[in-house]
C-alpha positions in Angstrom: 5.6 22.2 45.1 6.2 25.9 46.3 8.3 28.5 44.5 9.8 31.8 45.6 7.5 34.8 44.6 10.5 36.7 43.2 11.2 34.0 40.9 7.7 34.0 39.6 8.0 37.9 38.9 11.2 37.5 37.3 10.2 34.8 34.9 6.9 36.7 34.1 9.0 39.8 33.2 11.1 37.7 30.9 8.0 36.4 29.2 6.8 40.0 28.7 10.0 41.1 27.4 10.2 38.0 24.9 6.5 38.5 23.7 7.3 42.3 23.0 10.5 41.2 21.2 8.3 38.9 18.9 6.0 41.5 18.1 8.9 43.7 16.8 10.0 40.6 14.9 6.6 40.8 12.9 6.9 44.4 12.6 10.5 44.6 11.3 9.8 41.4 9.0 6.8 43.2 7.6 8.5 46.7 7.0 11.7 45.3 5.7 10.6 42.4 3.7 12.7 39.9 5.8 11.8 36.2 5.7 10.6 34.9 9.1 7.9 32.6 10.3 4.8 34.5 11.3 2.9 31.5 12.9 5.8 30.9 15.0 6.2 34.5 16.2 2.6 35.0 16.9 2.3 31.6 19.0 5.3 33.0 21.0 3.7 36.2 21.6 0.6 34.4 22.9 2.9 32.1 25.1 4.7 35.0 26.6 1.5 36.8 27.5 -0.2 33.6 28.8 2.7 32.3 30.8 3.2 36.0 32.3 -0.5 35.8 33.3 0.1 32.2 35.0 3.1 33.3 36.8 1.6 36.5 38.1 -2.1 36.2 38.0 -2.7 40.0 38.3 -1.2 40.0 34.6 -3.8 37.5 33.3 -5.4 39.0 30.1 -7.9 36.4 28.8 -10.1 33.7 30.4 -8.7 30.4 30.8 -11.1 28.9 28.2 -9.8 31.2 25.6 -6.3 30.1 26.3 -7.3 26.5 26.0 -8.9 27.1 22.6 -5.8 29.2 21.5 -3.3 26.5 22.3 -5.5 23.8 21.2 -5.5 25.5 17.7 -1.8 26.0 17.9 -1.3 22.2 18.5 -3.5 21.5 15.8 -1.7 23.8 13.3 1.9 22.6 14.1 0.6 19.0 14.2 -0.9 19.4 10.9 2.2 20.8 9.2 4.3 18.2 10.7 2.2 15.5 9.3 1.9 17.1 5.9 5.7 17.6 5.9 6.2 14.0 6.7 3.8 12.6 4.1 5.6 15.0 1.6 8.9 13.0 2.2 10.2 14.9 5.0 12.8 16.6 3.0 15.0 19.2 4.7 13.9 18.0 8.3 10.8 19.9 8.1 8.7 17.5 10.4 11.4 17.7 13.1 11.3 21.6 12.5 7.6 21.7 13.7 8.1 19.4 16.7 9.5 21.8 19.2 6.6 24.2 18.6 4.1 21.1 18.8 5.8 20.4 22.2 5.5 23.8 23.6 1.9 24.4 22.3 1.0 21.0 23.9 2.6 21.9 27.2 0.8 25.3 27.4 -2.7 23.5 26.5 -1.8 21.0 29.4 -1.2 23.8 31.9 -4.5 25.3 31.3 -6.4 22.0 31.4 -4.7 19.8 33.8 -5.0 21.7 37.1 -7.5 20.8 39.6 -8.0 23.9 42.1 -7.9 23.1 45.7 -10.6 25.7 46.1 -12.9 27.6 43.9 -10.9 29.6 41.2 -9.6 29.4 37.9 -6.6 27.1 36.8 -4.3 30.2 36.6 -5.0 31.3 40.2 -4.9 27.7 41.1 -1.4 27.3 39.9 -0.4 30.5 41.7 3.3 30.7 40.7 4.1 33.8 42.4 2.7 32.9 45.7 2.9 28.9 45.7 0.6 26.5 44.2 -3.2 26.2 45.5 -3.9 23.2 43.4 -2.8 20.0 42.1 -2.2 18.7 38.4 -3.9 15.9 36.8 -1.8 13.4 35.4 1.6 14.4 36.9 3.7 12.0 35.0 2.6 13.8 31.9 3.7 17.1 33.3 6.9 15.5 34.2 7.4 13.9 30.6 6.7 17.5 29.2 9.2 19.2 31.4 11.8 16.8 30.7 11.3 17.0 26.9 11.4 20.8 27.1 14.7 20.7 29.3 16.0 18.2 26.7 15.2 20.6 23.8 16.8 23.6 25.7 20.1 21.7 26.1 19.9 20.7 22.5 19.3 24.2 21.2 22.0 25.7 23.6 24.6 23.0 22.5 24.1 24.2 19.0 23.8 27.9 19.6 27.2 28.7 18.6 26.8 26.9 15.3 23.8 29.1 14.1 25.3 31.3 11.5 25.4 35.3 12.0 23.2 37.3 9.7 26.2 38.6 7.8 27.2 35.0 7.0 23.9 34.2 5.8 23.7 37.2 3.8 27.0 36.3 2.0 25.9 32.7 1.5 22.6 33.8 -0.1 24.5 36.3 -2.3 26.7 33.6 -3.4 24.1 30.9 -3.9 21.6 33.3 -5.6 17.8 34.0 -4.8 16.8 30.4 -5.4 18.5 29.5 -2.2 16.7 32.1 0.0 14.9 30.4 2.8 12.0 31.2 4.9 14.0 32.5 7.8 14.6 29.3 9.8 18.2 29.0 10.6 18.0 25.2 10.6 17.2 25.4 6.8 20.1 27.6 6.4 22.9 25.4 7.6 23.1 21.8 8.3 25.1 22.3 11.4 22.6 24.7 13.0 19.8 22.1 12.1 16.5 23.3 13.5 18.1 24.7 16.5 16.6 28.0 15.9 13.0 27.6 14.6 12.5 31.1 13.4 14.9 33.7 12.0 15.1 37.2 13.2 17.4 40.0 12.5 19.0 42.5 14.9 18.3 46.1 13.8 21.3 47.7 12.3 23.1 44.3 11.7 24.7 44.3 8.3 23.5 41.0 6.6 25.5 41.6 3.5 28.9 42.3 5.2 29.4 45.8 3.9 27.7 45.2 0.5 25.4 48.0 -0.4 21.6 47.5 -1.1 18.6 46.1 0.7 18.7 43.0 2.9 15.6 41.4 1.6 15.9 37.5 1.6 18.2 37.6 4.4 16.5 36.2 7.7 16.3 38.1 11.0 18.9 37.1 13.6 18.7 33.4 14.2 20.7 33.4 17.3 18.1 35.8 19.0 15.4 33.6 17.8 17.1 30.5 19.4 17.5 32.6 22.7 13.8 33.2 22.7 13.2 29.4 22.5 15.6 28.8 25.3 14.2 31.3 27.5 10.6 30.0 26.7 11.6 26.4 27.2 13.1 27.0 30.6 10.2 29.0 31.9 7.6 26.2 30.6 9.6 23.6 32.1 9.8 25.3 35.5 6.0 26.0 35.4 5.3 22.2 34.7 7.7 21.2 37.5 6.0 23.7 40.0 2.7 22.1 39.1 3.9 18.7 40.5 
């Protein structure tokens, strides 16, 4: 299936912006002591860089084998944490919280493993998003299933975006509940309405999490809504790439 070159460049640019944003999340969380999920942010950075290189081959940074090992490790990491949470009783929806990251990591691994080049070349250049595909995907039914699952998750998280609490509201809730209620930055663990719609919290710089109260904002997660938007953009891009591979 062919795709317009301008769309490939546009999506690649959005992935670079997302990766840079996730790097800034890690920096802000470390400097300000704000809770977040470093493993999720790191994987999002890697996904953004990898997808930009697939969409526009000249932006490719690592050999395909390195990306395969990277996302294979990510699948193992999130899979192990989901199994461990399930065995622990699955309290707080933690196994479900890991599943979107497991799905995305699995989709990235599939994209690097499943492409058969039509001529000599790496899987990245074989996909050729910016100039039309030059190869075919193994197990196209799996590619379609992964794309549908990603689009389904995007619709689910978008539907719940309005219910993800603002940083100020989380700050007030934590101030009233006390330090024992401080979460690890996942908005889904901050509110039942949000569920695990935003898998990692992140805070917009300058946003007053304590609603006018003086003092540091340690313990208040970075903006959950921006984190949810990152997941939406990545899910759409990943699903599109899988469809183009068919």
